[in-house]
C-alpha positions as CSV (number, residue, x, y, z in Angstrom):
1,M,73.8,113.6,59.8
2,G,71.2,111.8,57.3
3,M,68.8,109.2,57.9
4,R,70.8,106.8,56.1
5,T,73.9,107.1,58.0
6,I,72.2,107.0,61.3
7,L,70.6,103.4,59.8
8,R,74.7,102.6,58.8
9,K,75.7,103.4,62.2
10,G,73.2,101.5,63.9
11,V,73.4,98.3,61.7
12,K,77.1,98.3,62.1
13,A,76.7,98.5,66.0
14,G,74.1,95.5,65.7
15,L,76.4,93.3,63.9
16,K,79.4,94.0,66.1
17,G,77.1,92.5,69.2
18,I,76.5,89.4,66.9
19,G,80.1,88.9,65.9
20,D,80.7,86.0,68.2
21,I,77.9,83.9,66.6
22,K,79.2,84.0,62.9
23,V,79.9,81.0,61.2
24,N,81.7,79.9,57.6
25,I,79.4,79.2,54.8
26,T,80.0,78.6,51.3
27,Y,78.3,81.1,49.2
28,H,78.0,79.6,45.6
29,V,77.4,82.6,43.1
30,A,75.5,81.1,40.1
31,V,77.2,81.8,36.4
32,E,75.4,80.8,33.3
33,G,77.4,79.8,30.7
34,S,76.3,78.0,27.1
35,V,73.3,76.2,26.7
36,N,73.3,72.4,26.3
37,S,72.0,70.6,23.4
38,R,68.2,70.8,24.8
39,N,68.8,74.5,24.5
40,I,68.9,75.2,28.4
41,P,71.4,77.4,29.9
42,V,74.5,75.3,31.7
43,V,74.9,76.9,35.3
44,T,78.3,76.6,37.0
45,Y,78.8,78.0,40.8
46,T,82.0,80.0,42.0
47,D,82.2,79.4,45.4
48,H,83.7,81.6,48.5
49,T,83.7,81.3,51.7
50,I,82.4,84.2,53.9
51,E,81.1,85.0,57.4
52,A,77.4,84.6,58.3
53,T,74.9,84.4,61.0
54,I,72.4,81.6,60.7
55,V,68.9,81.3,62.5
56,S,65.9,79.4,62.5
57,Y,62.2,80.5,61.8
58,S,60.5,80.4,64.8
59,N,56.8,78.4,64.7
60,Q,55.0,81.8,64.8
61,E,57.2,83.2,61.9
62,I,56.4,80.2,60.1
63,M,52.6,80.1,61.0
64,S,52.1,83.7,60.0
65,G,54.1,83.7,57.0
66,G,51.2,82.9,54.9
67,G,52.8,79.4,53.6
68,L,55.7,81.2,52.2
69,I,58.0,80.2,54.8
70,A,58.1,76.3,55.1
71,P,59.4,74.5,57.9
72,G,63.3,73.7,57.7
73,D,63.8,77.3,56.1
74,R,66.2,79.3,57.6
75,K,67.4,83.0,57.9
76,V,71.0,83.6,56.6
77,I,72.3,87.1,57.7
78,I,75.7,88.4,55.7
79,E,77.2,91.8,55.6
80,N,77.1,93.4,52.4
81,R,80.9,93.8,52.5
82,Y,81.6,90.5,51.0
83,F,79.3,91.0,48.1
84,T,80.9,94.4,47.3
85,A,84.6,92.5,47.5
86,L,83.7,90.0,45.2
87,S,81.8,92.4,42.9
88,V,78.5,90.3,43.1
89,T,74.8,91.4,43.7
90,P,72.9,87.9,45.4
91,K,70.3,86.4,43.6
92,K,67.8,83.6,43.7
93,S,70.0,82.0,41.6
94,D,72.7,81.5,43.9
95,Q,73.1,78.8,46.5
96,M,74.8,78.7,49.9
97,T,76.1,75.6,52.0
98,L,75.8,76.0,55.6
99,D,77.0,74.9,58.7
100,D,75.1,71.6,58.4
101,S,77.0,70.8,55.2
102,N,73.7,70.9,53.4
103,V,73.1,73.2,50.3
104,Y,70.3,75.7,50.2
105,K,68.8,77.5,47.8
106,I,68.0,81.5,47.9
107,I,64.1,81.9,48.1
108,N,64.1,85.4,49.2
109,P,67.1,87.7,49.2
110,K,66.5,91.1,51.3
111,I,69.2,94.1,51.5
112,D,68.1,96.6,54.8
113,P,67.8,99.9,54.3
114,S,71.0,101.1,55.1
115,G,72.7,98.9,52.6
116,N,75.1,97.2,54.9
117,V,73.3,93.8,55.8
118,Y,71.4,91.2,53.4
119,F,69.0,89.0,55.0
120,F,68.2,85.6,53.1
121,Q,65.4,83.2,53.4
122,V,67.1,79.9,52.2
123,R,65.6,76.1,51.8
124,Q,67.5,73.0,51.8
125,V,68.0,71.7,48.2
126,E,66.5,68.5,47.8
C-alpha cells in the first residue's frame, strides 16, 4: 500500500468524524463571459449547494499569519468529491455564501496531499 493510499484512508476517516458538523453552503463558480464596453470581462456565477465544515481562525493563527489572515476570515473545508462531480477546479475568482448568509471571496484555496479535501481561507465581500 502506497503513502498516497494511506493518506486517502486517513483523510476519509477524519471526514467521517466531522460529518455531523457540516452545513450546506452555496458555492458560486465564476464563469467569465464576454467583455463589456470598457473591455472588462463580465463574470457571472453558477451556484451549487454543497456541504462544508466552517471554522473560525484562532487569535494565535491570526497573530502568527504574518498579516495574511485577517480578523473575520474563515476556514472552509470541502470534500473534493463535490468538485469532481461538478467538473470544477476551485479558483480564487469563485465565491461562497456561508451559513451566516454572507458572501465570501476565496483568498487561498489548497488541496490536501491525498487529493480528498480542499481547505479555503475566505474573506467576507464588502
